[in-house]
N, C-alpha and C positions, 0 to 999 in steps of 0.2 A: 483197658483203658482203666484207669481210675476207681469211676464211679460205679462200675462195674461188676467191682469185687464185694462179696456177699460180705456182713458190718461182722460178723467174727475174724476173715481177708482180712477187712482193712483195719482193725484194730495191728494186728501183726506186720502190715507190711507199713504204715505208719510210724510201728516201733521201728520198722529197719531201714525208713528212712532218714530216721531223730538221733542217734546218738549226739551225744553231747559230750565232748571230751573239753575237760576243765583245766588246759595247769599250759596255755602257751594260746599264743591266737596265728588267725589261715585267718585268709582269702577268698577259703576253696570255696566250688558254687556247685559242685557236682552233689546231688539231693542222694547218692548211694555212700557219701565219702563223709565220714565224722566231719560237722563243722565245728571246730574248737573256740576256746570262748578262753581271751585272759581270766584266771580268776579275778580278778578286779573290777571283770567287766559288769560296772552302772545299772545297764538293762539286764544283764542276765541274772545278777545277785538280788534285781528288784523280781525280779519272773521265778526265781527262788524262796521265795522269804515267802510270796503272796498264794505258788502252789502249795507251801510248808503255813500259812497263816488254816486255809480252806483245809489240809489234811484231812478236820471234824467229818468233814460231808463226804471227803471220798469213803469214808470208814464205815457211815454210816450210809454210804449204796451196797459197798463191797458187802454189808453184813443181812441188809433188805429183802438184796435176791430176786431183785422187779426182771420180770418179765423180758420186756424190752431191753435188760442190760447187759451186755459182754463186754467179755475183754478187760479186766482190771486188771492193771499194773503199774508199778510204781518205777519208779526214776528211783536210783540212789550211787551216792560217793561211794567209790572202791575207791583207795591207794593204797599204793604197794611202793619196795624200791623201787621202781623205775614209773613213777608219776602216783597222777589222779585222772580220771576218767567215770565220766555222770554212764548208767548201762541199765538201758528198763531189763525189770523186771517180770516174770508174766505166770503164773501157774501159784498165785498169793498162797497162803497157807495160815493160819493163826493160832494157834493152837498153845496152852498152856500159856498165857506170855507172852511168846515167844513168836517174831511174823516170822518167813524164811518163802521164798520163790526161786525160778528158774533165769536165770541167767541167759537174756532174750537176743543181748549182742551179739558180736565176736568183738574182743578189748582189740582198741591197737597201741593199745599204753602198761593197760598194767596187763602185768602176765600171775598174778592172782588164781586170776577164776578167768573161769574157757568159758562157752555157749553152753544151756544145757548144765552145768552145774549148782544145784540146790544151793543157797547159801542163806544167810540170818541174817536177816536184815536188824539192823540197829535203828531205830527211829530218828536216830542223833542226823542217819547218813540218806535219809532220803529228800530227797533232793526237785521232786513231782512223783502227779498221778493223775491217772492219766482211764476212761475205762468208754465203752464204744451205749448211747440212746438210743435207738429207734435210728441207727446207722449215720449219725452224729457222734465228734470228740468230743465228748465232760473233761474238762478240765485242760490236762498237757498245757500247761502255763509259760515254760520252757521251749516253747515250737514259736511262739512269737515274736520271741527278737532273732532268729532264728530267719521268720519267713523271709528276717530283711534278704540275706545273702543268698538265696537262690535265684535261678530263674526265673520269674515274672509269674509266664505262666504257672510254675507250677510250686508258686507262693495262692496264686489265686487257685489254686487246686485244692492245695492247703486249709486254706480259709472259707472255706465252699463245703470241707465237713466238716467244719469246728461248730460245734453250739453255739461260742460265744465268741467268737472270729474278734 
């Protein structure tokens, strides 16, 4: 059951449930399948804007490395000739002015990257961020519009995991 997972594993589960494909619309509600949104979706674009505007708070927490915080991840827009997809990256590293991370989702649209690739993260392509604090999800603004497309029980479980539902 989702509540019994430790915070580190919980972050990975949430990341796997919540990939965001950004180039087409789909009404799917299976939480193990990416939920697709139109690139013009106003609610999702507002969530991305909010996440981007609060990115400095993510970097502050990331750099502080507080004991009860873990699972730092960035959602990044990746585009290739096949389309655009927003994927979670974990194992974030910053060095020499460059940010990198490991692709933590299996891409379904783009072919330029695959799960476990370490890629450079351009700041302009960051669309969301999250980490776990005392077992609760901090950030992950793009999950909020997705909750409306999930079955009520799953959406309620995920809301219960969020520091700010």
